[in-house]
N, C-alpha and C positions, 0 to 999 in steps of 0.2 A: 463539507468540504473540510475538507483537511487541515489539519493545525499550520502546516507549511505555507499553504496558500494563504491561509487568514493573516500570517505574518508576513507576506511579502503583499498584499494588498493594504496592509495597516501602513506598510514603511513606504511605500507610493503615496497614499494618501497624506503622509508626514511629509512627502516631501513637495508636494504639491498638486498632486493628481486629482482630477473633481471626481465625485462619488460618479455622477453619471458614467465618467469616462471609465471607470475602474468597473460598473456593471456593465458597459457593453463589453469590456477585455474579459471579463469573467463570466460572462454571461447567466449573468444573474441579475434582481431587479434593484431599481434605486434604493429598496424598501431594505432589503436583506443586506447589502452592503453596510445603509445609515445603522441597521443595527449591530452589524457587525462592530460597527464603529465607534459604539457606545458603549462596548465590551471589551474595548481596545487595552485596555488595562489588564484585566484578568487574564486576556490571550498572550498577550505580551509576556508573561508571569510563565506561560504552558510552555513547556520545550516539545517539539516535533519528536515524533515517534522516531526510536532507532529503527523500527523494521519489526523482521520475524524472526523470532528464535524457534529452535526444536528443542523441546525440554525433554531430552534423553541422550543418550549415548551415539545419535546418528550424527558421527563428522565422516562421513566421506565426501568424495568429489561432488558424486552425483546428488547427493542431497546440497550440498551446498549452492550448487549451482540450482539446483530447482527451488531454494528457498532466494534467490538472485531473479530468478524470471516470475516466482511468483508475487514477490516484494513488487515488482515492475507494473505486473498485470492489475494489482488492485490500487497501487496509483495513477494508474490510465482510468481503471473503472469510477474513484472517484473525483479524478478530474472531470468527468462529465454527469457527474451527481448520482451516479448508481447506487443502490444500495447494496452494501456487502453483508452476509448474514455467515454462520460459521459454517453451516453446510454447505453454501455457494463455493468457500473459499475451501473449503477440504478436497469437494469436487473437483474442483480445478487444480487444488496441489496434487490429487492421484491421478491425473490426468497427465500434468507435468511432469510426475515421478514415472510414468510407467511409458512415456514417449523418452524420457532420457534414459529408460532402460532399456528400451528396445533398441537404441540408437547405439548405448557402448554394446549391448549383446552382439551386435553387429558390426561391432567394428574391435570383438573379438576380447572382451571385457569381461571381465567378472563379479558378478554380483549376488551379494546376500539377496535373494527373494521373499525370505521367507517372513520377512518386515509388512508390519501392515502401518502403511503411511500414514491412513487417517486416523486411525486411533491414536498416534502417536504425537499427529500435528498437533501445537498451540501456540496461538498468539500471545505474545508479550507486549506488553505497551500497548 
């Protein structure tokens, strides 16, 4: 469960929402919600991730759009409890990049296709 969701659960519980209702809303067991609430002080001090960053000199519009779409995809997968590995994320990033590159090429854009995105993608925070 991503930290942003954990913060939401804690906030709702502190405003009076019952554990059973939270479990139903977030499709988790009451035991999971209780465990999360027991650790709420530590969770509250943890800041949500700011997302993805590419640690290289990639700064084109296509790379920015790829990052944005990849972050949305990761958040959707985490919301339904999917486990994300670096390999899965890199494969999806590569696919998103290729789709965007193809779209830009058909629209007459000029791209540097010599970059290997998968080897340059790093997750930050």
